C-alpha positions in Angstrom: -26.7 17.7 -31.9 -24.2 15.1 -30.6 -20.5 15.9 -30.3 -18.4 13.8 -32.6 -14.6 13.3 -32.9 -12.3 11.8 -35.5 -12.8 8.1 -35.9 -9.0 7.3 -35.9 -8.4 9.0 -32.5 -11.5 7.3 -31.0 -10.2 3.9 -32.2 -6.8 4.6 -30.6 -8.5 5.4 -27.2 -10.7 2.3 -27.4 -7.7 0.1 -28.1 -6.0 1.5 -25.0 -9.1 0.8 -22.9 -9.4 -2.7 -24.3 -5.9 -3.3 -23.2 -6.7 -2.2 -19.6 -9.8 -4.4 -19.6 -7.7 -7.4 -20.8 -5.1 -6.7 -18.1 -7.9 -6.5 -15.5 -9.2 -10.0 -16.4 -5.8 -11.6 -16.9 -4.5 -10.3 -13.6 -7.5 -11.9 -11.9 -6.8 -15.2 -13.6 -3.2 -15.1 -12.5 -3.9 -13.7 -9.0 -1.6 -10.8 -9.9 -2.5 -7.9 -7.6 0.1 -5.6 -9.0 -1.2 -5.8 -12.6 -4.8 -5.6 -11.2 -3.9 -2.4 -9.2 -2.4 -0.7 -12.3 -5.9 -0.7 -13.9 -7.4 1.6 -11.2 -7.0 5.1 -10.0 -5.7 4.9 -6.4 -7.8 7.4 -4.4 -11.0 7.9 -2.5 -13.1 8.5 -5.6 -12.9 4.8 -6.7 -16.2 2.9 -6.4 -16.6 -0.8 -6.8 -19.9 -2.6 -6.4 -19.8 -6.4 -6.3 -22.5 -9.0 -6.4 -23.1 -9.4 -2.6 -24.9 -6.8 -0.6 -21.8 -6.2 1.5 -19.5 -5.7 -1.6 -19.7 -1.9 -1.9 -16.4 -0.2 -1.7 -16.1 3.6 -1.9 -12.3 4.0 -2.0 -9.4 2.3 -3.6 -8.0 1.4 -0.2 -11.1 -0.4 0.9 -11.5 -2.2 -2.4 -7.8 -3.3 -2.5 -8.0 -4.7 1.1 -10.9 -6.9 0.0 -9.8 -7.9 -3.5 -6.3 -8.9 -2.5 -7.6 -12.1 -0.8 -10.1 -12.7 -3.5 -7.5 -12.7 -6.2 -5.4 -15.2 -4.5 -8.3 -17.6 -4.0 -9.4 -17.2 -7.6 -6.0 -17.8 -9.1 -6.2 -20.2 -12.0 -9.9 -19.6 -12.8 -10.5 -18.9 -16.4 -12.3 -15.6 -17.3 -13.7 -14.9 -20.7 -15.1 -11.6 -21.8 -17.6 -11.1 -24.6 -19.7 -8.4 -26.1 -17.4 -5.7 -24.8 -18.7 -2.2 -25.6 -16.6 0.9 -25.0 -17.6 4.6 -25.4 -15.3 7.6 -25.1 -16.5 11.1 -24.4 -16.1 13.8 -27.0 -13.3 15.4 -24.9 -11.6 12.0 -24.6 -11.2 12.4 -20.8 -13.9 9.9 -19.7 -14.9 6.5 -21.0 -17.4 3.8 -20.0 -17.7 0.1 -20.8 -20.0 -2.9 -20.5 -19.2 -6.5 -21.1 -20.4 -10.0 -20.3 -18.0 -12.3 -18.5 -18.0 -16.0 -18.1 -16.2 -17.1 -14.9 -16.5 -18.7 -11.5 -18.6 -16.9 -9.0 -17.8 -17.1 -5.3 -20.1 -16.0 -2.6 -20.4 -17.1 0.9 -17.6 -19.7 0.3 -19.4 -21.4 -2.6 -17.9 -21.5 -6.1 -20.0 -21.9 -9.2 -19.3 -21.4 -12.9 -21.6 -18.8 -14.3 -21.9 -17.3 -17.8 -23.0 -13.8 -18.4 -21.8 -11.8 -15.5 -22.4 -8.1 -16.3 -19.3 -6.0 -15.8 -19.6 -2.2 -16.3 -17.4 0.7 -15.4 -16.1 4.2 -15.9 -12.5 5.2 -16.7 -10.8 8.6 -16.7 -7.7 9.5 -18.7 -4.8 10.4 -16.4 -1.2 11.3 -17.2 -0.5 7.6 -16.6 -3.1 6.5 -19.1 -6.7 5.3 -18.6 -7.7 4.2 -15.1 -10.9 2.7 -13.8 -12.7 4.9 -11.2 -15.9 2.9 -11.0 -16.8 -0.7 -11.6 -19.8 -2.9 -11.1 -20.3 -6.6 -11.4 -23.7 -8.2 -11.3 -24.7 -11.8 -11.7 -27.5 -13.1 -13.9 -30.5 -14.8 -12.3 -30.1 -18.6 -12.9 -33.4 -20.4 -13.4 -34.1 -23.3 -11.1 -34.0 -26.6 -12.8 
Protein backbone atom coordinates (compact mmCIF):
# COMPACT_ATOMS: atom_id res chain seq x y z
CA UNK A 1 0.00 0.00 0.00
CA UNK A 2 1.31 3.42 -0.94
CA UNK A 3 1.84 6.11 1.71
CA UNK A 4 -0.45 9.09 1.39
CA UNK A 5 -0.49 12.47 3.04
CA UNK A 6 -3.01 15.29 3.39
CA UNK A 7 -3.72 16.92 0.05
CA UNK A 8 -3.57 20.47 1.47
CA UNK A 9 -0.04 20.01 2.80
CA UNK A 10 1.15 18.38 -0.44
CA UNK A 11 -0.19 21.34 -2.39
CA UNK A 12 1.71 23.74 -0.12
CA UNK A 13 4.97 21.87 -0.68
CA UNK A 14 4.39 21.70 -4.44
CA UNK A 15 3.75 25.45 -4.57
CA UNK A 16 7.05 26.05 -2.77
CA UNK A 17 8.88 23.82 -5.23
CA UNK A 18 7.20 25.49 -8.21
CA UNK A 19 8.53 28.80 -6.91
CA UNK A 20 12.09 27.38 -6.76
CA UNK A 21 11.79 26.06 -10.33
CA UNK A 22 10.48 29.44 -11.57
CA UNK A 23 13.35 31.21 -9.82
CA UNK A 24 15.79 28.77 -11.40
CA UNK A 25 14.60 29.55 -14.93
CA UNK A 26 14.13 33.30 -14.38
CA UNK A 27 17.63 33.62 -12.95
CA UNK A 28 19.01 31.96 -16.07
CA UNK A 29 17.09 34.39 -18.28
CA UNK A 30 18.52 37.33 -16.33
CA UNK A 31 22.03 35.96 -15.87
CA UNK A 32 21.51 36.27 -12.09
CA UNK A 33 23.97 33.87 -10.43
CA UNK A 34 22.91 34.80 -6.87
CA UNK A 35 19.25 33.87 -7.45
CA UNK A 36 20.33 30.77 -9.34
CA UNK A 37 22.62 29.70 -6.48
CA UNK A 38 19.82 30.04 -3.90
CA UNK A 39 17.98 27.19 -5.66
CA UNK A 40 20.73 24.65 -4.87
CA UNK A 41 22.24 22.98 -1.85
CA UNK A 42 25.87 24.07 -1.63
CA UNK A 43 27.85 20.95 -0.87
CA UNK A 44 29.58 18.01 -2.48
CA UNK A 45 26.38 15.96 -2.80
CA UNK A 46 25.02 18.13 -5.62
CA UNK A 47 25.05 16.48 -9.05
CA UNK A 48 24.28 18.18 -12.35
CA UNK A 49 24.32 16.39 -15.68
CA UNK A 50 24.14 18.58 -18.76
CA UNK A 51 23.71 17.81 -22.43
CA UNK A 52 27.36 17.45 -23.44
CA UNK A 53 29.50 14.48 -22.46
CA UNK A 54 31.82 16.73 -20.42
CA UNK A 55 28.95 18.37 -18.50
CA UNK A 56 28.91 16.12 -15.45
CA UNK A 57 29.43 17.95 -12.17
CA UNK A 58 29.55 16.09 -8.87
CA UNK A 59 29.69 19.02 -6.46
CA UNK A 60 28.17 22.46 -6.12
CA UNK A 61 31.59 24.10 -6.42
CA UNK A 62 32.34 22.42 -9.78
CA UNK A 63 28.89 23.22 -11.12
CA UNK A 64 29.04 26.85 -9.95
CA UNK A 65 32.43 27.35 -11.58
CA UNK A 66 31.02 26.16 -14.92
CA UNK A 67 27.53 27.73 -14.77
CA UNK A 68 28.72 31.23 -13.83
CA UNK A 69 30.09 31.87 -17.33
CA UNK A 70 27.15 30.13 -18.98
CA UNK A 71 24.60 32.35 -17.21
CA UNK A 72 26.33 35.50 -18.38
CA UNK A 73 26.41 34.36 -22.02
CA UNK A 74 22.76 33.24 -21.92
CA UNK A 75 21.47 36.44 -20.34
CA UNK A 76 18.37 37.64 -22.17
CA UNK A 77 17.45 34.25 -23.63
CA UNK A 78 13.79 33.40 -23.02
CA UNK A 79 13.09 30.10 -21.24
CA UNK A 80 9.61 28.60 -21.13
CA UNK A 81 8.68 25.61 -18.97
CA UNK A 82 5.73 23.35 -19.68
CA UNK A 83 4.36 20.06 -18.43
CA UNK A 84 6.02 20.45 -15.05
CA UNK A 85 5.34 17.52 -12.76
CA UNK A 86 6.32 17.49 -9.09
CA UNK A 87 6.07 14.65 -6.59
CA UNK A 88 6.75 14.91 -2.86
CA UNK A 89 7.70 11.96 -0.67
CA UNK A 90 5.33 10.89 2.10
CA UNK A 91 7.73 12.23 4.76
CA UNK A 92 7.90 15.59 2.88
CA UNK A 93 11.70 15.64 2.95
CA UNK A 94 12.39 14.76 -0.69
CA UNK A 95 10.78 15.79 -3.97
CA UNK A 96 11.44 15.15 -7.63
CA UNK A 97 10.37 16.98 -10.75
CA UNK A 98 10.31 16.74 -14.51
CA UNK A 99 9.50 19.40 -17.05
CA UNK A 100 9.92 20.30 -20.67
CA UNK A 101 11.76 23.52 -21.47
CA UNK A 102 11.88 25.58 -24.63
CA UNK A 103 15.04 27.66 -24.84
CA UNK A 104 18.29 28.24 -26.63
CA UNK A 105 20.79 25.45 -26.52
CA UNK A 106 24.47 26.20 -26.64
CA UNK A 107 27.09 23.57 -27.23
CA UNK A 108 30.53 23.91 -28.69
CA UNK A 109 29.91 27.64 -29.26
CA UNK A 110 26.76 27.15 -31.37
CA UNK A 111 23.38 28.56 -30.29
CA UNK A 112 20.14 27.01 -31.48
CA UNK A 113 16.53 27.43 -30.33
CA UNK A 114 15.17 24.04 -29.28
CA UNK A 115 11.82 23.06 -27.86
CA UNK A 116 11.34 20.18 -25.48
CA UNK A 117 14.52 20.03 -23.44
CA UNK A 118 13.96 17.54 -20.64
CA UNK A 119 14.79 18.92 -17.22
CA UNK A 120 14.57 16.62 -14.20
CA UNK A 121 15.81 16.81 -10.68
CA UNK A 122 15.62 16.01 -7.00
CA UNK A 123 15.17 18.42 -4.11
CA UNK A 124 15.51 18.01 -0.37
CA UNK A 125 13.84 20.09 2.29
CA UNK A 126 16.33 22.01 4.41
CA UNK A 127 15.91 24.54 7.23
CA UNK A 128 16.26 27.16 4.46
CA UNK A 129 13.52 25.60 2.31
CA UNK A 130 13.65 23.29 -0.69
CA UNK A 131 17.04 22.97 -2.42
CA UNK A 132 18.00 21.14 -5.59
CA UNK A 133 20.56 18.36 -5.04
CA UNK A 134 20.43 16.77 -8.46
CA UNK A 135 19.47 18.08 -11.89
CA UNK A 136 19.70 16.71 -15.38
CA UNK A 137 19.09 18.38 -18.72
CA UNK A 138 18.81 16.40 -21.94
CA UNK A 139 18.08 17.60 -25.44
CA UNK A 140 15.60 15.98 -27.81
CA UNK A 141 16.83 14.46 -31.02
CA UNK A 142 16.06 16.86 -33.85
CA UNK A 143 15.14 15.10 -37.09
CA UNK A 144 17.20 16.09 -40.10
CA UNK A 145 15.26 18.05 -42.70
